[in-house]
N, C-alpha and C positions, 0 to 999 in steps of 0.2 A: 504493500500500500504506500509506504514511504517513497519508494522509487517512482511510483506513478505520479505522486504529487510533485516530486522533483521534475519529472518529465513534463508535466503540465506547466510548471513554472518556467521551465526552459523555453517552451514555445512562446510564452508571453514576455519573458524578461531576458532572453538570450543576450549575453554580453552587454548588459545595461551599463551606461556610463555613470560614473560617480566621481565626485571630486572632494566631497566633504570628509570621507573616511580615508585614513592612511592606507596606502596600498603596499603590497609586497612586490619585490622586483619581478617575480615570475610565478607561475602556477606550481604548487607543490603537489605532486602526484601521490605522495605517501611512501615513495621508495626512491632509490637513486636512479633517476631516469637518464642522467647524463652519461653513465657508463654504457647505456644501450645505444646511445647516439654516436659515440666515438667510432671513427673508422678504424678497422682492425688490420687492413691490408694496405700495402704500398704498391699494389699492382697498378698499371696504367688505368686511367679513368676514361671511360668510353661513353659517349653520348649515343644512346639508342632510343628506340621507340617505346613509349608506354603502352601497356596492354589495352586492348579495346574492352568495352563493357557490353556483354551479350552481343558481340559482333558489330557494335556500332561505335563510332568515334565520338568521344565526349567533347563537349564544347567548353571553351573558356567563357565564363559568365561575366556580365557587368557586375560590379561590386554590390550595387543595390539589389540586383537579382539574387546574388548569393545570400544576402542578408535575409531574404524571404524564406530561406531554408535554414532554420536554426541549427541543425546538426552540422551542415557544411560550414556555417559561419563560425560555430564554436571550434570546430576542427582547424579552421584557417587561423583563428586568433591564437589558439593553444600552440599550434605548430610555429607560428611566427614568434611567440613569446619564448618558446623553448630554444629556437634557433638563436635569438638575440641574446639569451642568457648563457649560451654555451661558452666555455672558456675561450678567450680571445686567441690563445695559442693553438687551439684546435683547428685543423685544416677545414673542418666543416662548420666553423662558427660564422656568425653574421659578420664579424669583424674581418675575418680572412676573405670571405666571399666578396665583401664590399671593397677590398683593398685594391692595390695596384694590379693592372692587367694589360690587356692588349687591344682595347677597343679602338674602333676606327671612327674618326670624325672627318668631315670634309672629304669623304671617300665614297666611291662607287659601291664599296662593301658595307656601308653603314647599315642598310636593312638586313642583309643575310647574316652578318656577323652577330648582330644583336638577336636575331632569331635563334641562332644556335645557343647563344648565351642564355636565353630564356628557356631553352628546351627542356621538356620532360623526357625522362628515359628510364628504361629498365634493361638490365643486361643479364645474360645467362652465361654461366661458366660450367661446362660439362653437365653433370647431373644436378648441380646446385644452382638455384635461382636466387639472386640477391640484388638489392638496390645499391648502386654505386654512384659516385659523384665526380663531376668534372671540376676543374680547378676553380671556376668562377660561378657558373650558373646557380642561381638560388632556387629555381623552381623545383628541380628534381629533388633537392634536399627536403623541401616542404612536403612533396608527395610521399616520401618515405616516412617522415614524421607523422603525417596524417594517418597512414596505414597503421603505424604502431599505436598511436593514441587511441584509435578506434577499438583496438583489441583490449585496452586497459579498462574499459567499462565492464563492471562485474555483473550488473543486472542483465539477464538474457534479453529482455525487451529493449532496453537501451542499446545494448551492444548490437542488436540487429539493425536498429535505425542508423547507428553510427557506421556500421559496416557498409550499409547501402550508400550512405553519403560519401564514404571514403572511396568506394569502388570506382566512381567516375569523377573523382575530384580533379579539377584543373584550376590553375591560379586565376584569379579575377583580374579584370582590367577596370580602370576608372575612366569613364567617358566624360571628358571635360568639355566636349563640344556640343553634345545634345542638350536640348532644353531639359532642365531637371523637373521632377514631378512638382505639381502645384504646391506652393508654400515652402519649397525646399531650395537650398542653395546648391550651386554646382560643387562647391567645396563641402564635402560631407562633414556633419558634426562628429562623426566617428574619428576624424583626424584631429579634433580639437580637445578632447577630454584627456586629461593626464592619467586618470585611472578608470578602470572598467570593472564591473561585476560580471563574472563569467562562471559558467557551470562546466565541470569536467569530471573525470573518473573519481575524484576525491571531493565532490560536492562543490558548493558555491564558494568562491574566493574573490577578494578584491586584489587586483594586480595592476601593474603598470601597463598602460595601453600600448601595445606594440605598434599601433598605427600613429601614435602621437610623436614618438621620438625613439631613437636608439641611444641607450646609455652606455658610454664607454667605461669599461672596467678592466684595467685602468685606462686613463687618458694618457697618451704618449705625446708630450709637447713637441717632440722632434718631428713627429709626423704631421701634426696640426700646428704649424709654426707661425702662420701669418695672422695679423690682426688680433682679434679677441679669441680666436679659435683655441689657443693653448689654455684658456680659462673655462671653456665650455665643456662640461662633462657629459652632455647629451646633445643630439642634433637640434638645430634651431631653424625656425622659419621667421623671417622678418624680425631679426633680433635687435630691436632698437634698445630695449632694456632686457626684456625676456621675450620668449616666443610670442608673436602677435598673430595668431591664426586668423583673427577677425579681419585684420587689414589684408591678409593674403586672400581671404574669402571675398572681400569687397573688390579687390583688384581683378580677380579671376571672373567674378560676376560681370564686371564692366567689360572685360576683354572678350567674354565668350561669344557674342555675336560676330565680332571680327574673326575670331579663331574659327568659328563655324563656317563663315564665308570662305576663308582660306582653304579649309578642308574640303568644302563642296567644290571649289574651283580645282583643287588638286585632283579630285576624283573624276571630275567631269571634263576637264580640258587638258590635262597633262597625260598625253598618250605614250610618251617615250620615257623609258626607265631612267636615262641619264639625268635629265633635269629634275625629275620627280625625286630621285633618290637622295641627293645630297646638296648642301648649301654652297659648295665652292663656286666662285664666279671667276671665270677666266677663259679657258679654251672652249672650243665649240661643242655645243650640242644643239638644243633648241633655243633660238635666240629671243623668242617672245615670252619666255617663262623665267621669272626671277625667283619664284618660290620653290619650296621643296618640303618633303616630309621631315627632313632633318631640321630645317629652319622652323617649321611649326613645332616640332619637338623642343627646340631650343627655347621657344617662347614660354612654355610651361615650366622649364627649369628655372628661368629667371623669375617668373611670377610666383611660383611656389617658394623658391628660396629667398628671394628679396634680400640678398646679402647674407642669408644663412647657408646651410650646407648644400642644398640643391642648386645654389647659385654658382658654385665652384665645381668645375669638372672633376677635380681630384678628390673632392669630398662628397659629391652628390649621391653616390650609391648608398651611403650610410643612412640617409633619410628613408623611412619606410615607404613613403609615397613614390619614391623612385621606381620601385618594382611595378606598381600599379600603372604608372605613367608609361613605362616602356612596353608593357603588354598592350596598352592602347595603341602605341606607335606600331607595334607588330600587326595589330588588327587592321590599321589603316593600310599597311602594305599588303596584307592578305586581300582586302577588298579591292585595292587597286589591281592586284594580279588577276583577280577574277574578272575584272572589267577588260583588261588588256593582256590576255594570256600569252601572247606571242612576244612580248617585250620583257626582257630581263637583263641581267648584268652584261654590259658591253665594255670593251677595253678602255681603260682610262689611266692616265699617268698619276701616280701618287706624288702629290706636291709637298707633303711633309712626312715625317717619319713616325712609325709606331715602334713597338719593341721588336717587331720581326720584319717590318717593311721599310726599306730605305726610300728617301725621296728619289723620284725619277724612275722608279720601277713601275712597269705597266701591270696594273691589276685587271684581272678579267674573271670570267665565270669559273675558272679552274684554280684561281689563287687560293692557297690554303688559308682557312679560317682558324688560325692558331689562337689558343692552345687546345682546340677541341678535337679529340681523337674520334674517328668514325668506326674503327675496329681494332682488334687486338694486334693486328699486324703493324700498327703505327701510322696508318694513313689518317690524314686530317680531313675534316669536313671541308667542302668548298661550296660555292654558291649554286652550282648546278645540282648538287645533292640536297641543298637546303631550300629549293624553290617551292616546296609544297609543305604546308603545315601538317598534312596527313602523314607524312613520313616521320613525324615526331609524335603522332598519336593524339593530336588535338585539332580542333577547328573552331570556327566562330559561328554564331547563329546565322549571320548574313552570308557566310561563304560555304557552309557545309553543303555538299551536293544533295539534291532532292532524290527521292526514291524513284522517280520516273526516269532518271538518267538523261533528261533533256538539258543540254547546256544553255539553250536559248531561254528555257523557262527559268533556269537557275539565275541567269543574268538578269532577266526581267524582274525576278523577285529581289535580287540585290539592288537594282536601280530603284525599285519602289521603296526599299528600306532606307536607302541613302536619301531619297527625296523626303521621306517622312522624318528621318532623324536630323538631317542637316540642311534641309532646304528652306527652313522657316526664315532665316536671316538673309538669304540670297536676294539680290535685287530682282531677279527674275520672278521669284515668288511674290515679292511686293508688287511687281508690275501686274501680275495675274490678278491681284485683288482689285486693281483699278479703282481705288478709292478716290472719289472726285471732290470730296469736301476738303477745304483747306484746314490746316492745323489751327486750332483755336489758341494754342499757347505759343509763346515766344515770338509772335508776329511782330510785336513792337521792337523786340531785341534785334531781329533780323533787319527790320527797317532801319534801325540805327546803324547796323553794320553796313547796309547798302549805301547809306549816306555818308559813311566814313566817320561817324561820331562814336568811335570806339572808346570804352572805358572799362575799368576793372569790374564794374558791376554789370557789364553787358557782354554776355557770351551765350551762344546757343546751347541747347540741351539735346544731346544726341542719344540719350538713354531711352527715349520713347520710340515706338514704331512710327514711321512716317506715314502721313496721309498722302497718298500718291495723287498728284494733280493729273488731270486727263492729258494735258499737253506734253507730259513727259514720254508718252507712248505714241508711236506712230500708228498709222492705219495698218501697217504690217505687224503690229504688236511687238515692235522692237524698241529699244531705247539706247541711249549712249552710255556706255560704261566707262568709269574712271578708276584709275588705280595709281598708287605711288609705288614705283619700282625703286628699291633702295639697294645700293651696294656700298661696302665700306671695307677698309682694311681690318682683318680679324684682330690683329694685335694693336690697333690704333690707340687704345687706352690701357693696354697692359692688363687685360682682364675683361670680364663681362660688362656690358653696358647696354643702355636702352635709348632709342631714338623715338621721341614722342612727336606726333603731329596734332596741332590744335587748330580750331577755327575761333578767332577772336582772342580776347584777353586771356593770357595764361595766368593761372592762380599763383599768388605769391608763395604759398606754402608748397614747397617741393614734395613733401611727403604725400600731398593730396593729388598729385598729377596722375597717377595710374588709375584713379577712379573719378577724375574730373568730368563733369557733364559734357563739356565741349571738347573732350579728347576724341579725335577721330579714330586713332589707332596708333600702334607702336610696332617698331621692329626691335626685337631683342637679340643681342649678340652674345652668344654663350662661348666664352673664350678662356683659354688656359693662361694663367698669370705667368709672367716671366718667360714666355716662350718666344716673344718677339716675332710672331708670324706676320709677314708682309702679304700673305695671300688674302684675296678678297672673298667675302661672303655676301650673300644677297638674300633678300626677302621682299615681301610685298605688304602694303597697307591698303585694303579696299576703301575706296572713297565714295562709291556710288550711293550707298544707302544714306550716308551723311549728307551728300549733296541733294538727294531727293527731299530730305527734311528742309534744307535751306530753300529749295525751290518752292515747296509746298507752303512754307511760312513767309514767302515773299522776299527772301533775301537776294535771290537772283532769278532772272526770268525763265531760264531753262537749262538744259544740260548740254547745249551745243558748245563747242570749243570757244567760239567767239564770246560767249557769255561766262563760261566757267574760268577760262584762263586768267582774265584780269581780276576776277573775284579771288581766286586762289593766290595770285601774286600779291594781292593786297592784304588778305586776311589769314592766309595759312601761316601758322607759326611753327617753327622747329625748335625743339629743346632736346638736350642730351644730358643724361644722368650717368655719371661714371661709377666705377666699382665701389667707391667709398660713399655713394649717395649724394655727392655734390654735383651741382650743375657745371657742365663743360661747354664752352663756346663751340658751336657747330663748326666754325671756320678752323678750329684747332684740331678737329678730328681727321686724321690722315685718311685721304681717299674717300671721304663721305660724298656720295653722289645720290641725289634724290631726283628721279625723273617722273614727271606727271604725264601719264599717257591716257589717251581716250581711244575708244573703238570706232569713233565716227569717221575719221579720215585716215586713209591708208598710210599717208606719208606725213602725219602730223603728230608731234609730241614736243614737249619742251622740258628742259632741265631746270627744275626749280632751284636746286643747289648743286654745285659740283665743286666741292672743296678739295683742293690738292695742296694745301698749305700755301697757296698763292692768291687766295681771294675767291670771289664768286665769279663764275663764268656763265653767261646766258648763251645758250647754244641755239643758233639759227642756221638755216640752210642757205648756201650761196649758189650761184650758177656758174661762175667762172672757175676754171681749174688750172693747175699748173703742173709742171714736170720737174722733178728733183732727182738727183742721183746722189747716193751716199753709201759709203763702204764702211762697215764696222770692223775695226782691227781685231784680229783673233786674240791678242793678248789681253783684251778687256772683257773677254766673254764671261768671266766669273762675277762681274759686278752685278748688284741687284738691279741696276737700271737696265743692263743688257738682258738679264733674265726676263724682266717684264716685257721688253721689246720682243724677245724670242717667242714668248708665249702668245703674244698678239700676232706676230707675223706668221707663226706656224698655222694659225687659223686662216689668215688672210692670203696665204701663198697662192699665187696665180688667180687671185680674185680682184675684181675692180672694187675699190673702196673709196670712201669720202672721209676726209679728216679735216677738222677745224683746228688750226694752230691757235696758240694763246693770243696772238695779235689779231685774230679774226680772219686771217687768210684761210681760204678753203683750198685744200689740196686734193687732187684726184689722180689715181693711177693704179698700176698693177704691181703687186709685191712679187719679187722673183728671188730665186736662189736661196731658199730657206732650208737650213739643215734640219734633218728629221729628229735629231737628239736634242733634249733640253739643255744639255751641258756643253753643246758645241756652238761656236759662233756662226751666225749667218753671215753671208758675204755681201750681198748688194740689195739695195732698196731703190727702185726706180719709179719716178713719178714725173709729170709734166707741169712746168711753172705757169702761174697765172698770166694770162695775156697771150700765151702761145698754145695754139691748138685747143682753144676753149671749147668745151662741150656742155650742152645744156644738161642740167640735173635730170630732166625728164627722160633722158636716154640712158641714165646710169642705173646699175643694179646696186642699191645701197642696202638691200635687206640682208646681205651676207655678213655685214660687220657685227662684231660681238662686244668689243670693249668700249666703254665710255671714255676712258682716258688711259694713258700709260706714260711712264717716265723715259725720256731719251737719255743716252749717254751725255756726260758733261761736255764733251767736245762739240755738241750742237748748241747753237745760241738759244734755241727755244726748248724748254724742258717739259712742256705739257701739251699733249694732244687730246683733243676731244673728238669722238666719233659719234655722229648723230644718226641714229637708226630709226626706222619706222616702227610704230606699234603694230601689233597684229590684232585688228579689231574683230569683235565677235560677229558682226553682221557682214562686213565686206571681205574680211580676210578669209572667211570660209569659202567664198566663191573663188578667191585667188588660189586658195590651197587646192581646190578641186582641179585647177589648171596647172598645179605644180609650181606656182610662183609665190604663194603666200604662206603665212604661218598659221599656227593653230588659233582658232577663234577664241574670243572671250577675254584675252588679256593683252594689254598694250605694252609696248616697250621692248627693247632688245633684251635678249637673255643669253649671256655667255656662260655656259656651264663648264666647269673644268673637272679634272680628275682629282679627287680628294686623297687624303691620306689619313692614317690612323694617328690618334693622339695616344701618348704613352700613359694612358690611364684606363683602369678597368671598366669605367662606366661612362655614361653621359648621354 
């Protein structure tokens, strides 16, 4: 009878949050559980497939969905707590799992490497079946702990329920892009409570919440040496004085619509794996796409961490939310793969090093994803082997094949799910509503903005859904889309930083910027401190929904370029926050370039800001072109300036390009004699001078250019080049693409995607 009462209580109060009662560090099972967790063998650790359940592939659930099953939820929290409390010197402890590793950033391998890192597996050795562990992945460790804990319930009825929950256990993901249930925040309250009440094999206990933080035992100041980290004995989020999860929740709530739009765009418009996969901005892939799944992933690192552990690449994996976040990233990749099954890892040069991959090495689908062994013979996993989640024994609700075996039906079901989950914030969805009533609020504020009477008290509020004016939509049910394409040097501020875009007056309080009503959006740069990376990364800030609000409230007449360009040049404000939380002048951020692009005109875009340490450059197209000849000496090939030039010219070899020099001169010509290796000097660059053999821009192919600017060797009098490329509009570019001349629809602006490389850190 007592066990039934406990079982009933479990269903009602599973893992209830408490803060008033002192909690113990972890759950006490009534015996020495730690000795059962310790790995007893030093054999190679192999990543293999988890067993199916009754012949079916279990799915990784969303964390809110897992909470609805109290048995799974308790097993998840108990296993997390046990793992975190394991001795830090143990190979299988949370501390060792979250430590230094081999992960790849700014790399074509970013998605598959992290997939194997997250993988579930089970391995057989002869007649004995046992669970074993890879050097870094946390998920398979949890699976084994879940199986063990389920057997420790002594009541037969309880044990049966927990066995059933454990049989198809898969780690959950946290969907930070979908609209949360009514009355709830995106940031779960389960992340905010320091202590929780939880039921286990030894009854109810109050323990430290394993989703709130990880507690170092002990803290090694030599490992956590920068800033206040040597003083923090647990992971922090927004650590202004102590962890401030509420400020994190507010920032994420405000950012969610833009994050959702970016995700929707990635899934709907990014059809090539290269630009989708990683944030590196440089050599060629698809030139109309600045965003990537890695850049989107970076935004959540910065938002959740906010100068806490998730904010720093080298410390991020210690935060319990890291795991839930990366599983969401893997789900995004899985959905994208289901939409575009013929596109996967393509060769790309590693621009920076990881523990096992030097810069300059070509990474491809067969590059070893170290340190993950695929079999006992010592072979490592590669991207070809890791291209299907089913090979690891899991799937997601949106990607699991249907019983009918129809790929078209599976794809249609996936598209419907994406539209349902992530379409609500997209401009296309707002257009479909065709709301004709003007917004009742903020009309006076927008009127003041339009008249130029801007003050600190006057700023629009973009937190509400816009009322779509009828004149925003054409008779063909199309509209002009606007986007800010941003690229910047990854190491510009020696660590992570954020670029904010506002309309109107910027609040005086810097700490309020991430949730300010008139914040249009942000680009978050997730960078390693003291690495000095000169490589460029890119991302996007959707502008259309915000501009629809401006139009509907009377701030500007419409979305046409002639109306929007002068408005944005007058009222769009750029602010940058550095790693220490202080404001940084945008002009001092190395390589910061913000291009505002629209989908209305095929050859129309303008650079709002292009900071190269030399001031602001407004980029416009010219019609006269010139011819230049320049030879780069081989003895200068190792300079950073030449490396940047090589990267650009490798893309543009044998192509007609247009370049704007710093003095406004427009140069046109064909790049020739470019060496194929990144570390080898190119020989000649040929172009024709202005006034000689002038050719109209109308006859030039300018869609092939990829780089907004690059630095020339010191021997040249001009050190900054700007390349103005055409945006790829949603409406017109689609027709061009069908003729083989245009880009992918829906996103404006050039996109130069390069080959990334791994960061020397186990997470991120």
